[in-house]
N, C-alpha and C positions, 0 to 999 in steps of 0.2 A: 504494500500500500504506500503510495506516494503521499506525503503529508504537506498540504498547502498552509499549514498553521503559521509558517514564517512569512513575513511580508515579502512581496516581490514586486518589481516594477514591470511595466509593459515592455520595456526595452530588454530586460533580462530574461523574461519568461512570458510565453504567449498566454493569453486568457484561456480559461478552461470552459469547455462546452459540455453540457450533459443535462440530466434530469434531476430536479431537486427531490431527494429521497426522504430526508428527515431533517429536523432542526430542533434545537433546545438551547436554553440559556446555560452556558457552560460554567460561567462564574460571573462575578459582578462586572457588568458592562461588556460581556462577551457572548455573542450569539454564534453557536456552532451550527454549520449547515453542511450536510453530506450530499455530494453530487455523484451520480452514476453516469460515467462517461460512455461514449459510443464504443470505446474499446473494452468496456466491461470493468474498468477500474472503479473503485469507490473512493472518492477523495473528500477530505475534510477542509472546509474553509471557515475561518473564524473572523467575524465582523465585530468591530468595536461599536456597540449600540447600547443605548440606555432607554429603558421604558419610562413612561410618564402617565400622569393623570391630571385632571383639571379641577379647579375650585371656582365656584361662583359665589357672589355675595351681593347684597343690595347696592353697593357702590364700589368703585375702584379704590377709594380711600380705605374701605374695610379690608380689601385684599392687600394693600400696602402695609396696613397694620399687622395683618397675619404674617407677612414675611419677616417683620421685625421681631415678632414674638416666637417664631419657630426656632427650636434648639439646633442651630447650625453646627455646633461642635459635636453633636451626637450622630449625625448622619450627613453624608455628602449629597447635597441636592442643589439643583439649579432652578431658577425662577424666571419666567418670561410672561409678559402680557400678550395675549393673542385674541383675535376676534373669531367667535364661533356662534353657531345657532345653539342656544341652550334648551335642548329638548326638541321633540318632534313638533310641538305646537308653535314654536318660535318662527316669526316671519322676518325678523331682523337679527343681525349679528349683535352679540354683546361682548364686552371685554371680560375675559376670564383669566385666571392665573394657571399657567402650565407649570407643573412641578415634575422635574426630571430626576429620577433616582436610579441607583445602581442595581438593586436586586429585590427579590420578593420580601425579604426581611425588612428592608427599608420601607417598602410599601405599607406593610402592616403597622410599622411604627409611625410613619407620617400621617396616615389616615386617622389613626387613633388620636394623635396630637391635634390635628385640625378639628376633629369633632369636639374635643374637650375645650379647645380655645373658643369655639363658637357656641358653647353651651348646647351642643347637639341640635342647634336650630338655625344659627346665623349663616353658616357656610353649607353649601351643597357640594357634594363630590360627584365627579363624572368620570366615566371610562376607567373605573377602579378595578373591576373584577374581570377584565378581558384577559384570558390566558396570554402570557407573554409571547410564546411563539406565534400565536395568531395576530397579536398586535404588530409584530415585526412584519408578517406577511401583508397586513393591511397597509402599513406605512410604505413598504417597498413595492407595493402592487404586484406581489408574487403569489404563487399558490403551489401546493405539493404536486410533484410530478410534472411541473412546468419544465419546458426545455429552455435553458438559460445559458447565458455566457457570463462568467464571473472573472473579474480581475481584481487582484489584491494589491493595494499600495499603502504603505505606512499604517497597516493594521485595519484599513477600511476597505470594504468590498464595494465595487461598482458593479451593478447588475444590469444586464441587457436581456430583457424578456423577448424570447423568440417564439412565443407561443401565445395562445389566447384561451382563457377559461371558457369561452363560448364555443370553442372549436369542437367539432363532432368527429373529425377524422384524425385525431391526434394518435401518436404512437406511445405505447408503454415500453420502457426498456426491457430487455431480457433480464429477468430477475432469477437469481439462484435461491432456492428454498430448501429448508430441511424441516422435517417433522420429528419432534422430540417427545419421547415417552420414557417412563421408568416403571419397572415392575418392582414391587416392594415385598420383602419377606415379612409380612404382617404377623404379629403375634396375637392379635385380637381380631375382632370383627371389622374394625376400621383401621387404616394405616395411621401411624403417628410419626412425629419427627424422630422418635427413638428407634424406630424399626430400621434394620439395615437394608441396603440396596441389593436386590436380587440381580437385576440386569438393567441396562440402559439401552433403549432402542432408538436408533437414528435412521430415518429414511431420507436419503439424499440422491438426487439424480436417478430415481427409480431403483436404487440399491438399498437393501435393508441391512443395516450394520448393527450387529448385536454385541454389546460390551458386557461380558459376563465372566471374564477370567480375572484372576488375581483378587486382591483385597479391595475394599471400598475406595481407599485413597487412589489406587491405580485406576480403578474404573473412572473416577472423576477426572483424573489427569488425561486419560485416554479420550474422554468426552471432549475436553478442551482442545486437544490436538485434532480430533476429528472435525470439530467446528471450524478451527483455524484452517485446516486443509481444504475444506469445501467452501469456506468463506461465504456463507449465505447472506443474502440481503434481507430475507424474511425467515424468521424462525416461528414455526407453528408449534403450539403445545396444547396439551389437554390438561387444564388446571394449573398452568404456569403461574398465573397471578395469585391464585388462592392457596396453592399448596406446593407444586412441584419445585419451583426455583428456591423457595425458602427451605424446603426439605433438602435439596441438594446442598445448600449453603450450610445447614446444620450438620449434615453428614461430612461435609468437607472440614468443618471446624472440629468435629469429633476425631477426624483422621489427620489433623494438622496440615491440611492442604488448602485452607480457605483462601490464602493469598494467591493461589494459582487458578482459582475458579473465576475465570474471565471469559464470558461467552459473547460479549459485545466486541466492537472494534476498538473501543477505548480501554485504557488501563483502569477499569473500574470493576470492582467485585459486586457480589450480590449480598444484600443485607440479610443477616441471620435472624433479625427481628421481623416478624410478620406484621405488615402494615394493616391498619384497620380499614375495612371496606365501608361501604355506605349502603343504606337501605332506602328504598323509595316506594311510594304507593302509586299504582296506576291501574285504572279500570277495575277497582275492587280487589286487587291483589297486591301483596307486599313482595317486592323483589330485593335481592341482595346482589351488589356488585363489588367484587373484590378490588382492592387497590392495585393499580397496574404495576407490573414489573418491567422496568426499562432495560433494554440491552443496547447501550449507547452505540450508535453507528449502524445498528441493525433494527429492523422492524419486527417487533414481537407481537404475534396475534394469538391470543388464547382462545381456542375454539369453544371452550366452555363459558367464556366471559364475553363472547361476541356472537349474539344471535344474528347480527347483520351479515356476517360472512356467509353463514349458511343460506341466507335468503338471497343476497346479492352476488356472492362470489367476489373475487378480487376485482373484476371489472367494475362492479357496482360500487365497491368501496373506493376505488381510485376516482371514479366519476364524482362521488360525493365530496371527496377530499379536494379535488380540483375546483369544483363549482362553489363549494361552501368555504373554501380556503381554511381548512382545518387539517392538521397533520393526520396521516393515515392511522397511526397508533391510537389516536383519540377517536377517530371515526369508528374504529372497530369495537370501541367500548362504550361510548356515550349513547344517550338516547337520540333518536332522530330529531327530536325537538331542539337539542343542543346544536346539532349540525345546522338546522334551519336558522337558529339564532345567530350563528357565526356569519352567514351570508348577509343577514340583516345588519349585523354590526359592521361588516365591511362596507355596505352601502351607506350606512350612517357616517362612517369615517370619510368615505369618498365625497359625501355631500356636506362635510363640515358640521355634522349634527352630533352633539354630545349625548351620551347615554347615561341616565341616572344610575347611581350605585344602588340605592334602595328606592324602588318605585313607591310613591305615596300619592298617586293620582286617584281620587275616589271616583266611583261611578256617578254619572249625572243623576239628579233626583228624578224619580218617576212616580206617578200615581199608580194605584193598584190597577186601574184600567190600562194605563200605558204598559205596565209590566205584563199584563195578561195578553195584550196585543203583540208585544215585541218578542217575548220569550216563548216562542212556539217551535223552534227548530225546523226540521225538514217536514215535507208533506208525505203522508202515507195513504195508500188505498188498501183497505183490508183485502186479503186474498180470498177468492171464491173457493170454498172448500171442495176437495175431491180431486178427481183426475180429469185432465183436459187434453184434447188432441190439437195438434197443429198450432201451438202457441209460439209466437216470436218474441225474442227478448231484445230490446233496444236499450242502449245505455249511453248516457252523456259521458264524454271523455273529459276527466278533470273538470267537472262542472263548477264546483265552488272556486277553485283557483282561477278559472277562465272568467267567471263573473267578476271576481275581485279585480282582475286585470282590466276587463272591458268597462266596468262601471267605476273604476278608480276608487275602490274600497280600501281604506287604510285608516289607522287610528287618527291621523292628523287631518284627513280629508272629510270624514263623516261628521257632520255637525260643525264644520269649521266656522270661525267667526268672521272670516274675510268674505264669505259668499252667502250671506243669509237669504238672499233672493235668488239663489242658484236655480236654474231650470232642471238640474239633475236632482230628482227626488226619489227617495226609497219608497217603493210601493207599500201600501198599508200603513207604514210608520211615518212617512212625510219628512224624514231627516233630509237636510240639504247636504249635497256632496260638492266639494271644492271644484271650481272651474279654472282656478288660476295656476295650480301646480299638480304634478303627478305625485301620488303618494309613494312612500318608501316600499310598501308591500307590492304594489304593481310593478315597480322597478325591479324588484327581486324575482318576481314570478315570471316575467316575460321571457328571459333567456331559458329558464327551466322548462316552461311549456313548449317552447320551440324545439328544444333538444329532445324532450320526450316524444313529441310528434315525429321528429326525424328518426329516432331510434326504433319506434314502433313500425314505421314504414320500412326501414332498413332490415329489421328482423323478418318481416313478411316477405321481403324480396331476397333474403339471403339464400345463397346456392348450396351452402353446406352447414352441417350441424354446429360446427365450431363458431362460425360467424353468427348464426342464429342465436346461439347461447350468449355470445358476447353482447349483442345488441339488446337481447331480452333482459340480461342482468342490469344493464344501464337504465333501460326504461322502467323496470320495476323499482329501482332505487328512487327514481324521480316520482313515480306514482305514490310511493309512501311518503316521501318528503313533502310533496304537494298537498296531500291530505292533511299532513301535520300542520302545515302553514295556516290552514283555515281553523282547525281546532285550537291551535296555540294562541290565536288572536283573541279567543274568548277566555283564556286562562288568566286568573286574577293577578298572578305575579309575572306575567309575560312582559318583557321590556317594551315590546312593540305590540301590546295587546290593548284592546278596548272593547268592552262588551257591546257597545252600540254598533261598532263596525262588524262584529260577529253577527249580531241580529240583522244588520242590513244585508249581509250575504245570504242569510237564511231566507229573508223576505224575497229577495230576487230569485232565489232557487225555487221557492214555493210558486211564485208567479210563472216561472219558466215551465215547471212541471204541469201546472194547470193549463197553460197555453198549448202545451204538447198534447195533453189529454183531449182538449177541445178539437184540435186539428185531427187527431187520430179518430175520434168519434165521427167527425164530419166525413171522413173517408170510409166509414162503415166498420171500423174496428171496435171490438169490445175490450174493455179494460178488465183483465183477470186479476192483476196485482200491480201495485206501484209502490216503490220505496225510494224516496229522496231524489235519486238521479237515474232510476231504472224503471222501465215499464215492461210488463208481460201482457201481450195483447194477442187477440185472435180474430179471425175473420173466415167465414166459410170458404173453403177451397183457395185460400190465400197461398201464394207461392213466394219463394225467396225474392223474386223480382218486385213483388208488391211491397214487401217490407223495406227493401232497399229504396224504392221510390218514396215511401213515406219518410224515411230518414232524410232523404235529400230535401224534401219540403220542410221538414222540421228545422234542419240546419239553416235553410234559407230564411225562415220566419224568425227563429230565435237568435241567429248569428252565433250559435254555439255548436261545436262538433259533436255529433251523435253517431254512434256506431251500431251496426246490426250484428249482434253476437251470434245469432243463429236461430233455427227453427226446431222446436222440440217435436219428436214423434209423439211423446206424451209427457206430462208433468203433473205431479201430485202435490197439492198444498195441504198441509197437515193441521189438525185442530189442537187445541190446548189439551194437555193430559188431564187437567183438573176439571175442565169444562168443555166437553166434546163439541158443543155447539159454537164455540168461539174460535176463530182462526188465529194462528200465530204468524206474526209479520215476517219472520225470516226463518221458516222451517219448511223445507220442501226438497224434493228430489225429482229428477227428470233425465231424459236421454235425448240428445240432439240427433238430427238426421244422420250424422256421420258416426253414430254409436258412442260418442263421448258422454260420459255420465257427469252430471252436476248435482251436488247435494249441499245443503246448507242447514245447520242447526241440529242435525241428527247425529247419532252416536258415532257413525263412521268418520265424522269430522271433529269429534270432541276428544281432547287429550285426556280428559278425566274418565273416559269410558274404559272398562276392562278390555284387554286385547281380544278375548274370546267374542265379545259383543261386536267389536270392530270387524273381526274376520267374518262373523256371521252375516252382518249387514252387507259387507263388501261382496260376499259370495252371492247373496240374494240379488243385489243390484246388478251384478254381472249377468245373472240368469234372466232377470226381468227385462234387461236392456235389449234382449233379443225380440221382444214384442214390438210390433210395428205401429200399434195403436192401442187405445184403451181396451178394446174388445179382446185382443190377444193378451194384454196385460192381465185381465181378469181370468182368462183361461189358464194362466200360469200360476195362479195363487195356490192351487193344491201342491205344486212343487215346493213353494215357500214353506208350507206347513210340514212337509216331509223333511225339509232341511232343518227346520226348527226342532223337530223331534230328534234328529240325528245329533244336533249340538246339545240338546238337553240330555241325551243319553251319555254324551261325553262328559258332561259335568257330573252327572249322577254316578258314573262309573270311575270318575277321576282320571279319565284318559285324556290328559291335557297336552301331551307331547304332540308337537306339530301344530298346535293351536296358538300358543303364546309366541308369536313371531313378530 
């Protein structure tokens, strides 16, 4: 590895070109950036850079007073007066104090002092909790996996961006990967840090390397040599954050080889003290996320701590990292809402808008009637119970994000004070929408909507499975992040959230769905079911061509893209288990004309259902899918009862082998 850590001039050494792989604050005032060159080398560049935050006050005199009172002998800080927009609602720039500091410890100290000096009320702090690597990317207008040219002179790096975050035909460098596992000689039911290593398994370049000879110390040293020999850019692990790497460090300490346990490209070991993770609550469930284990100079992806890798693959993760300007190691671990917040923070930085540290903007006062009118969510049509033939499914593509873009829905534009007489009014609610400026949310959404549309089209046109999977992973990543953007806007603690903007998007969505229903009924279609942005409709003897033509007319009227998902041979909408006469909004199963099964809300889709129930339902659906219509479906019901008895016999006789798969 060639180290660019030393300064060099353009005359003595040519600039380096490659892809930005990773970055982190190395020490006070030093940002380390790793670049993957076209030759396959991985080079480290260190840039002299110091982070900063902002302070606002009622007057510039108050800020000057703050500078005099700050304890300058305890921390090295610099102060400058700059002009910024103080929050999303500001229409004019204000004078604020920019405080530049060397490291994270200084940040904690300075923010605490500023709060106390202002009696926790006089001074407001801005851009405080932006992760420092992301702040660097925003300031330099860079992004992970960007193709760049870097030149170092006198400790400072000059960057030349030769890429675009909006590009759809970018190249990812060839990355070397290893998959790391360990088998533990457990003495109890669960492995502990005191249990010895049985073997270490390293999968690299399609080769399975087993390290099981000699004592534990030699195993660990052999692992280090193996990692250095293969020099991976990405290390995949199973439980690396939560257990594996801390376990290896404890075993290395036990065998007096801790100083040699270096799995990154830097001379940095692994901490023997397990860091505390975090818990968070989402959709009625409590989740635990282990603290990340960094391998400096390499990207570590813990497959057990990264649900996103399983869903998006590497292509999807890289796409989010590039678009949202957040390092890949963070993307693989944080919630999708955090990634969305990052691109919003970047847009705010680009527009000179400061972001509050602790949001304290209350919701606008509403009467009980106003609340009842506004807080209604999306529109639903109760499904018509039973089995239906020849039903078509039509679905708006990214309905809410597209409405937010087209209608300029954003926290600062809905109910803005500068356009009280705006002609743009939210249906039902009457909120005015700004006519003078484009909101931060539409600015963020536009490139993502364009890229997702491109990737969906490219996936459908792909000539081979590899290309199809690549584009599908990228578009799926955008699908989820676009959905999050809408929901996140209604979250009370969202930096770029406002419940009035959230309700405005819902109101437009309700109107759009009702307009669509009216048009479909005018064309002779019957509404079987409708849910927020999807409709299930039927018409006697309707063909695929009829459904496609309807979609064209809907798009023309609503100016929103709507897709024809397909025509069901038959589809069954199920009742409530507790009240058989009441339909359930999202519980159905059906078979498209091409034989593809679609099921929602039943046990075959539920993670909490026993495996034997999943297998039973899957087998029944495969058999019933052979029916071409409801009549043939009914004829196959006796087979379903025979299959049910067979599975019941397996349970009663405890013959479960082959079922729990």
